[in-house]
DSSP file (Angstrom, degrees, kcal/mol; ACC not computed):
  #  RESIDUE AA STRUCTURE BP1 BP2  ACC     N-H-->O    O-->H-N    N-H-->O    O-->H-N    TCO  KAPPA ALPHA  PHI   PSI    X-CA   Y-CA   Z-CA
    1    1 A M              0   0    0      0, 0.0     2,-0.4     0, 0.0    47,-0.2   0.000 360.0 360.0 360.0 137.7 -105.3   92.1  106.0
    2    2 A A  E     -A   47   0A   0     45,-2.1    45,-3.5    47,-0.4     2,-0.5  -0.915 360.0-156.3-115.0 137.3 -104.1   89.5  103.5
    3    3 A R  E     -AB  46  77A   0     74,-0.5    74,-3.0    -2,-0.4     2,-0.4  -0.936   4.2-165.3-117.3 133.0 -105.7   88.7  100.1
    4    4 A V  E     -AB  45  76A   0     41,-3.1    41,-3.1    -2,-0.5     2,-0.5  -0.956  12.7-148.4-112.9 134.3 -105.6   85.5   98.1
    5    5 A V  E     -AB  44  75A   0     70,-3.4    70,-2.0    -2,-0.4     2,-0.5  -0.891   7.7-164.9-106.2 129.8 -106.6   85.6   94.5
    6    6 A V  E     -AB  43  74A   0     37,-3.2    37,-3.0    -2,-0.5     2,-0.5  -0.966   3.5-163.0-113.4 121.0 -108.2   82.5   92.9
    7    7 A D  E     -AB  42  73A   0     66,-2.4    66,-2.1    -2,-0.5     2,-0.5  -0.919   6.1-165.6-104.3 125.4 -108.4   82.5   89.1
    8    8 A V  E     +AB  41  72A   0     33,-2.7    33,-2.5    -2,-0.5     2,-0.3  -0.947  12.2 171.3-115.1 127.6 -110.8   79.9   87.7
    9    9 A M  E     -AB  40  71A   0     62,-2.6    62,-3.0    -2,-0.5    31,-0.1  -0.967  38.0-103.9-132.7 148.3 -110.7   79.0   84.0
   10   10 A L  E     - B   0  70A   0     29,-0.6    60,-0.3    -2,-0.3     6,-0.1  -0.427  51.7 -96.5 -62.4 145.5 -112.4   76.4   81.9
   11   11 A K    >   -     0   0    0     58,-3.1     3,-2.2     1,-0.1    -1,-0.1  -0.326  36.7-110.0 -61.4 150.0 -110.0   73.5   81.0
   12   12 A P  T 3  S+     0   0    0      0, 0.0    -1,-0.1     0, 0.0     4,-0.1   0.804 117.4  54.6 -55.9 -31.5 -108.4   74.0   77.6
   13   13 A E  T 3  S+     0   0    0      2,-0.1     2,-0.4    56,-0.0    -2,-0.1   0.538  90.4  92.2 -82.0  -4.5 -110.4   71.1   76.1
   14   14 A I  S <  S-     0   0    0     -3,-2.2    -4,-0.1    55,-0.2     2,-0.1  -0.781  84.8-113.8 -94.2 130.5 -113.8   72.6   77.2
   15   15 A L        -     0   0    0     -2,-0.4    -4,-0.1     1,-0.1    -2,-0.1  -0.356  23.1-154.5 -60.4 136.2 -115.6   74.8   74.7
   16   16 A D     >  +     0   0    0      1,-0.2     4,-2.4    21,-0.1     5,-0.2  -0.824  14.7 178.9-116.3  88.8 -115.8   78.5   75.9
   17   17 A P  H  > S+     0   0    0      0, 0.0     4,-2.3     0, 0.0    -1,-0.2   0.850  82.4  52.4 -62.6 -34.4 -118.9   80.0   74.2
   18   18 A Q  H  > S+     0   0    0      2,-0.2     4,-2.1     1,-0.2     5,-0.2   0.942 111.0  47.0 -64.7 -45.8 -118.3   83.4   76.0
   19   19 A G  H  > S+     0   0    0      1,-0.2     4,-2.7     2,-0.2    -1,-0.2   0.896 111.6  51.4 -61.5 -40.6 -114.8   83.5   74.8
   20   20 A Q  H  X S+     0   0    0     -4,-2.4     4,-2.6     2,-0.2    -1,-0.2   0.900 107.8  52.5 -63.1 -41.1 -115.8   82.6   71.2
   21   21 A A  H  X S+     0   0    0     -4,-2.3     4,-1.3     2,-0.2    -2,-0.2   0.910 111.8  45.9 -62.2 -42.2 -118.5   85.4   71.2
   22   22 A V  H  X S+     0   0    0     -4,-2.1     4,-1.3     2,-0.2     3,-0.4   0.941 112.7  49.9 -65.1 -46.7 -115.8   87.9   72.2
   23   23 A A  H  < S+     0   0    0     -4,-2.7     3,-0.3     1,-0.2    -2,-0.2   0.887 110.6  50.5 -59.6 -39.5 -113.3   86.6   69.7
   24   24 A N  H  < S+     0   0    0     -4,-2.6     4,-0.3     1,-0.2    -1,-0.2   0.780 110.1  50.9 -69.6 -26.3 -116.0   86.8   66.9
   25   25 A A  H >X S+     0   0    0     -4,-1.3     3,-0.9    -3,-0.4     4,-0.6   0.706  89.5  81.3 -82.9 -21.0 -116.9   90.4   67.9
   26   26 A L  G ><>S+     0   0    0     -4,-1.3     5,-2.2    -3,-0.3     3,-1.5   0.861  83.5  58.5 -58.9 -40.4 -113.3   91.6   67.8
   27   27 A P  G >45S+     0   0    0      0, 0.0     3,-1.4     0, 0.0    -1,-0.3   0.846  99.5  59.5 -59.3 -30.8 -113.1   92.1   64.0
   28   28 A R  G <45S+     0   0    0     -3,-0.9    -2,-0.2    -4,-0.3    -3,-0.1   0.737 105.0  50.6 -66.7 -20.9 -116.0   94.5   64.2
   29   29 A L  G <<5S-     0   0    0     -3,-1.5    -1,-0.3    -4,-0.6    -3,-0.1   0.371 126.3-103.4 -94.3   3.4 -113.8   96.6   66.5
   30   30 A G  T < 5S+     0   0    0     -3,-1.4     2,-0.6    -4,-0.3    -2,-0.1   0.598  81.6 130.8  87.0  11.1 -111.0   96.5   64.0
   31   31 A V      < +     0   0    0     -5,-2.2    -1,-0.3    -6,-0.1    -2,-0.2  -0.879  15.9 154.6-101.2 117.6 -109.0   93.9   65.9
   32   32 A S        +     0   0    0     -2,-0.6    -1,-0.1    -3,-0.1    -6,-0.0   0.459  55.5  72.8-121.7  -3.6 -107.9   91.1   63.6
   33   33 A D        +     0   0    0      2,-0.0     2,-0.6    -6,-0.0    -1,-0.1   0.239  69.2 100.9-102.3  15.3 -104.7   89.7   65.2
   34   34 A V        -     0   0    0      1,-0.1     3,-0.1   -11,-0.1    -8,-0.0  -0.883  44.3-178.0 -99.4 124.3 -106.4   87.8   68.2
   35   35 A S        +     0   0    0     -2,-0.6     2,-0.3     1,-0.3    -1,-0.1   0.713  64.1   8.8 -95.0 -21.8 -106.7   84.1   67.5
   36   36 A S        -     0   0    0      2,-0.0     2,-0.4   -13,-0.0    -1,-0.3  -0.991  53.1-162.3-159.2 148.1 -108.5   83.0   70.7
   37   37 A V        -     0   0    0     -2,-0.3     2,-0.4   -21,-0.1   -14,-0.2  -1.000   6.8-169.4-133.6 133.3 -110.2   84.4   73.8
   38   38 A R        -     0   0    0     -2,-0.4     2,-0.4   -19,-0.1    -2,-0.0  -0.982  11.4-149.4-121.6 136.0 -110.9   82.5   77.0
   39   39 A I        +     0   0    0     -2,-0.4   -29,-0.6     2,-0.0     2,-0.2  -0.863  25.7 158.4-107.0 137.7 -113.2   83.9   79.8
   40   40 A G  E     -A    9   0A   0     -2,-0.4     2,-0.4   -31,-0.1   -31,-0.2  -0.687  33.6-102.6-139.3-167.0 -112.7   83.1   83.4
   41   41 A R  E     -A    8   0A   0    -33,-2.5   -33,-2.7    -2,-0.2     2,-0.5  -0.952  14.8-153.2-127.7 147.1 -113.4   84.3   86.9
   42   42 A R  E     -A    7   0A   0     -2,-0.4     2,-0.4   -35,-0.2   -35,-0.2  -0.989  14.2-172.2-118.8 125.3 -111.3   86.0   89.5
   43   43 A I  E     -A    6   0A   0    -37,-3.0   -37,-3.2    -2,-0.5     2,-0.5  -0.971   8.5-155.0-119.3 131.3 -112.2   85.5   93.2
   44   44 A E  E     -A    5   0A   0     -2,-0.4     2,-0.5   -39,-0.2   -39,-0.2  -0.921   6.9-169.0-108.4 127.2 -110.6   87.5   96.0
   45   45 A I  E     -A    4   0A   0    -41,-3.1   -41,-3.1    -2,-0.5     2,-0.5  -0.969   8.1-155.4-115.9 122.5 -110.5   86.0   99.5
   46   46 A E  E     -A    3   0A   0     -2,-0.5     2,-0.3   -43,-0.2   -43,-0.2  -0.866   5.1-159.3-102.9 127.1 -109.4   88.2  102.4
   47   47 A F  E     -A    2   0A   0    -45,-3.5   -45,-2.1    -2,-0.5    -2,-0.0  -0.800  19.4-135.9-101.5 144.6 -108.0   86.7  105.5
   48   48 A A  S    S+     0   0    0     -2,-0.3    -1,-0.1   -47,-0.2   -45,-0.0   0.858  91.4  10.6 -67.2 -35.6 -107.9   88.5  108.8
   49   49 A G  S    S-     0   0    0      1,-0.4   -47,-0.4   -48,-0.1    -2,-0.2   0.156 122.9 -11.7-112.2-131.3 -104.3   87.4  109.5
   50   50 A E  S    S-     0   0    0      1,-0.1    -1,-0.4   -49,-0.1     2,-0.2  -0.415  81.3 -95.3 -71.0 148.7 -101.7   85.8  107.3
   51   51 A P        -     0   0    0      0, 0.0     2,-0.8     0, 0.0    -1,-0.1  -0.474  32.9-150.8 -66.8 133.7 -102.9   84.3  104.0
   52   52 A D     >  -     0   0    0     -2,-0.2     4,-2.3     1,-0.2     5,-0.2  -0.855  15.5-179.1-109.0  95.5 -103.7   80.6  104.3
   53   53 A L  H  > S+     0   0    0     -2,-0.8     4,-2.6     1,-0.2     5,-0.2   0.834  81.2  55.9 -66.9 -33.3 -103.1   79.1  100.9
   54   54 A D  H  > S+     0   0    0      2,-0.2     4,-2.0     1,-0.2    -1,-0.2   0.922 110.6  44.5 -64.9 -42.8 -104.1   75.6  102.0
   55   55 A T  H  > S+     0   0    0      2,-0.2     4,-2.6     1,-0.2    -2,-0.2   0.916 113.4  50.6 -66.1 -42.9 -107.5   76.9  103.2
   56   56 A A  H  X S+     0   0    0     -4,-2.3     4,-2.7     1,-0.2    -2,-0.2   0.903 110.1  50.4 -61.0 -41.6 -107.9   78.9  100.0
   57   57 A R  H  X S+     0   0    0     -4,-2.6     4,-2.6     2,-0.2    -1,-0.2   0.900 110.6  49.4 -63.4 -40.6 -107.1   75.8   97.9
   58   58 A D  H  X S+     0   0    0     -4,-2.0     4,-2.3     2,-0.2     5,-0.3   0.912 111.5  48.8 -64.5 -43.2 -109.7   73.8   99.8
   59   59 A I  H  X>S+     0   0    0     -4,-2.6     4,-2.5     2,-0.2     5,-1.4   0.932 113.8  46.5 -60.9 -46.9 -112.3   76.6   99.3
   60   60 A A  I  <>S+     0   0    0     -4,-2.7     5,-2.3     3,-0.2    -2,-0.2   0.914 114.3  47.2 -63.3 -43.4 -111.5   76.7   95.5
   61   61 A D  I  <5S+     0   0    0     -4,-2.6    -1,-0.2    -5,-0.2    -2,-0.2   0.863 123.2  31.7 -68.2 -36.9 -111.5   73.0   95.1
   62   62 A K  I  <5S+     0   0    0     -4,-2.3    -2,-0.2    -5,-0.2    -1,-0.2   0.697 137.1  10.0 -95.9 -20.7 -114.8   72.4   97.0
   63   63 A L  I  <5S+     0   0    0     -4,-2.5    -3,-0.2    -5,-0.3    -2,-0.1   0.719 121.7  45.0-129.3 -40.6 -116.8   75.6   96.3
   64   64 A L  I   <S+     0   0    0     -5,-1.4     2,-0.4     1,-0.1    -4,-0.2   0.796 107.9  41.3 -89.5 -29.3 -115.4   77.9   93.6
   65   65 A A      < -     0   0    0     -5,-2.3    -1,-0.1    -6,-0.2     7,-0.1  -0.909  67.2-134.6-123.9 147.6 -114.4   75.6   90.8
   66   66 A N    >>  -     0   0    0     -2,-0.4     4,-2.8     1,-0.1     3,-1.2  -0.877  19.7-157.1 -95.2 104.9 -115.9   72.6   89.1
   67   67 A P  T 34 S+     0   0    0      0, 0.0    -1,-0.1     0, 0.0     5,-0.0   0.659  85.9  65.1 -63.6 -14.9 -112.9   70.2   88.9
   68   68 A V  T 34 S+     0   0    0      1,-0.1     3,-0.0    -3,-0.0    -2,-0.0   0.891 125.1   8.8 -71.7 -38.9 -114.5   68.3   86.0
   69   69 A I  T <4 S+     0   0    0     -3,-1.2   -58,-3.1     1,-0.1     2,-0.3   0.492 121.3  64.2-121.0  -6.9 -114.4   71.2   83.6
   70   70 A E  E  <  -B   10   0A   0     -4,-2.8     2,-0.3   -60,-0.3   -60,-0.2  -0.911  52.7-158.9-126.8 149.2 -112.4   73.9   85.3
   71   71 A D  E     -B    9   0A   0    -62,-3.0   -62,-2.6    -2,-0.3     2,-0.3  -0.824  16.5-162.3-110.5 157.7 -108.8   74.5   86.5
   72   72 A F  E     -B    8   0A   0     -2,-0.3     2,-0.3   -64,-0.2   -64,-0.2  -0.984   9.1-159.8-140.2 155.5 -107.9   77.1   89.2
   73   73 A S  E     -B    7   0A   0    -66,-2.1   -66,-2.4    -2,-0.3     2,-0.4  -0.958   9.7-153.0-130.1 152.8 -104.7   78.8   90.3
   74   74 A I  E     +B    6   0A   0     -2,-0.3     2,-0.3   -68,-0.2   -68,-0.2  -0.970  18.5 163.2-128.6 138.8 -104.1   80.5   93.7
   75   75 A R  E     -B    5   0A   0    -70,-2.0   -70,-3.4    -2,-0.4     2,-0.4  -0.992  38.8-110.3-150.9 153.7 -101.7   83.4   94.5
   76   76 A V  E     -B    4   0A   0     -2,-0.3     2,-1.1   -72,-0.2   -72,-0.2  -0.715  29.6-132.2 -82.4 132.5 -101.2   85.9   97.3
   77   77 A D  E >   -B    3   0A   0    -74,-3.0     3,-1.4    -2,-0.4   -74,-0.5  -0.753  21.7-172.8 -87.9  98.9 -102.1   89.4   96.2
   78   78 A E  T 3> S+     0   0    0     -2,-1.1     4,-0.6     1,-0.3     3,-0.5   0.749  79.6  61.7 -65.5 -24.3  -99.0   91.3   97.5
   79   79 A S  H 3> S+     0   0    0      1,-0.2     4,-2.6     2,-0.2    -1,-0.3   0.607  81.5  83.8 -79.7  -9.8 -100.6   94.7   96.6
   80   80 A A  H <> S+     0   0    0     -3,-1.4     4,-1.9     1,-0.2    -1,-0.2   0.909  92.2  45.7 -61.4 -43.1 -103.5   94.2   99.0
   81   81 A G  H  > S+     0   0    0     -3,-0.5     4,-2.0    -4,-0.4    -1,-0.2   0.886 112.7  50.8 -66.7 -38.5 -101.6   95.4  102.0
   82   82 A D  H  X S+     0   0    0     -4,-0.6     4,-2.4     2,-0.2    -2,-0.2   0.904 109.5  50.4 -64.6 -41.8 -100.2   98.4  100.1
   83   83 A A  H  X S+     0   0    0     -4,-2.6     4,-1.9     1,-0.2    -1,-0.2   0.888 109.6  50.7 -64.6 -39.0 -103.7   99.4   99.0
   84   84 A A  H  X S+     0   0    0     -4,-1.9     4,-0.9    -5,-0.2    -1,-0.2   0.896 112.3  47.3 -65.9 -39.1 -105.1   99.2  102.5
   85   85 A Q  H  < S+     0   0    0     -4,-2.0     3,-0.4     1,-0.2    -2,-0.2   0.888 111.0  51.5 -68.9 -37.9 -102.2  101.4  103.7
   86   86 A M  H  < S+     0   0    0     -4,-2.4    -1,-0.2     1,-0.2    -2,-0.2   0.851 110.8  47.7 -67.5 -34.3 -102.7  103.9  100.9
   87   87 A S  H  <        0   0    0     -4,-1.9    -1,-0.2     1,-0.2    -2,-0.2   0.659 360.0 360.0 -82.3 -14.1 -106.5  104.2  101.7
   88   88 A A     <        0   0    0     -4,-0.9    -1,-0.2    -3,-0.4    -2,-0.2   0.474 360.0 360.0 -77.8 360.0 -105.9  104.7  105.4
């Protein structure tokens, strides 16, 4: 089984209220050296055979990300096969 990971993040110029809330809460935890926090999503797509990056890119572009306000990146999760073998 092959896993492709899609990471979706707001574009840098788009305000991230969740990230701001986390950044504002960090001083209460004693963390003062973090200047910014951005929150995103990680989506894992498992393919029955070989990972199909073109299909994953199409899925991300049409369904998972809003291209007006979000960017996405795609990568093959090399550890997916190892994890499946370890659990077997």
